[in-house]
C-alpha positions in Angstrom: 10.0 19.3 17.3 8.7 20.8 14.1 9.1 24.6 13.8 6.0 26.5 12.6 6.3 27.7 9.1 6.1 31.4 8.4 4.5 32.1 5.1 6.1 35.1 3.4 5.1 37.3 0.5 8.2 39.0 -1.0 7.6 42.4 -2.6 10.3 44.4 -4.5 10.3 46.0 -8.0 13.7 44.4 -8.7 13.6 40.7 -9.7 17.2 40.2 -8.5 16.3 41.4 -5.0 13.2 39.1 -4.9 15.3 36.2 -6.1 18.0 36.8 -3.4 15.4 37.1 -0.6 13.6 33.9 -1.9 16.9 32.0 -1.8 17.8 33.2 1.7 14.3 32.3 3.1 14.0 29.0 1.2 17.2 27.7 2.8 15.4 27.9 6.2 13.0 25.2 7.4 10.7 27.6 9.1 10.0 30.0 6.2 7.9 29.3 3.1 7.8 31.9 0.3 4.2 31.8 -0.9 4.6 34.4 -3.6 6.3 37.5 -5.0 5.1 40.8 -6.2 6.8 43.7 -8.0 4.7 46.7 -6.8 2.5 47.8 -3.9 -0.6 47.2 -5.9 0.5 43.6 -6.8 1.4 43.0 -3.1 -2.1 43.8 -1.9 -3.7 41.7 -4.7 -1.4 38.8 -4.0 -1.9 38.9 -0.2 -5.6 38.8 -0.7 -5.2 35.4 -2.5 -2.1 33.9 -0.8 -2.8 34.9 2.9 0.8 35.2 4.0 1.8 35.4 7.6 3.9 38.4 6.8 4.8 40.6 3.9 8.4 41.6 3.3 8.3 44.7 1.2 10.4 47.4 -0.4 9.6 51.0 0.5 10.0 52.7 -2.9 8.5 51.0 -5.9 7.1 52.5 -9.1 3.5 51.7 -10.0 2.7 50.6 -13.5 -0.4 52.8 -13.5 1.6 55.9 -12.7 -0.1 56.3 -9.3 1.6 56.6 -6.0 1.2 53.1 -4.6 4.6 52.3 -3.0 5.3 50.2 0.1 3.9 52.7 2.5 0.5 52.9 0.7 0.5 49.1 0.3 1.3 48.7 4.0 -1.6 51.0 5.0 -4.0 49.0 2.8 -2.8 45.6 4.1 -3.3 46.7 7.7 -6.4 48.8 7.3 -8.3 46.1 5.4 -7.0 43.3 7.6 -5.4 41.5 4.7 -2.1 40.9 6.4 -1.3 42.1 9.9 2.5 41.7 9.8 4.5 43.9 7.4 8.3 44.3 7.3 9.7 47.1 5.2 13.2 46.4 3.7 14.7 49.4 2.1 17.9 51.4 1.3 16.1 54.5 2.5 17.0 54.4 6.2 16.5 58.1 6.9 14.2 59.4 9.7 11.5 60.5 7.2 11.3 57.1 5.6 11.1 55.4 9.0 8.4 57.8 10.1 6.3 57.2 7.0 6.6 53.4 7.4 5.8 53.7 11.1 2.7 55.8 10.4 1.5 53.3 7.8 1.6 50.5 10.5 4.9 48.8 9.5 5.9 46.3 12.2 9.6 46.0 11.3 11.9 48.4 9.4 15.0 46.8 8.0 17.9 48.2 5.9 18.9 46.4 2.7 22.4 45.1 2.6 22.5 44.0 6.2 23.4 40.7 7.7 21.1 37.9 6.4 21.3 36.1 9.8 20.0 39.3 11.5 17.3 39.6 8.8 16.2 36.0 9.5 16.2 36.4 13.2 14.1 39.6 13.1 11.6 38.0 10.6 11.3 35.0 12.9 10.5 37.1 15.9 7.9 39.1 13.9 6.4 35.9 12.5 6.1 34.4 16.0 4.6 37.5 17.5 
């Protein structure tokens, strides 16, 4: 039986983090990384073209234009404009205020960076299948 492929857009301002996530996901048969972005603005633009099943995005990212367009703003835009309906936030900012901001933006899954990769994959699978 062939597992359905979950198309993922990876968004993080750090190339090393994007590369690590791409490696983890690429080793699994049921994930396909369709693209990467380094900012919230790039994430929205990429999602409009690539049509991922889910966006895995950092919470805090600088914007090249000096505007406030982080993961929360991008999540709001992705959800509001029906660009991508499944957004997972992956961040080092696990405090209550960050969780609240992400939740209010429509985030479907809030994950802490540095956690177990098996747990990350399991949670992303469940989100992708929902």
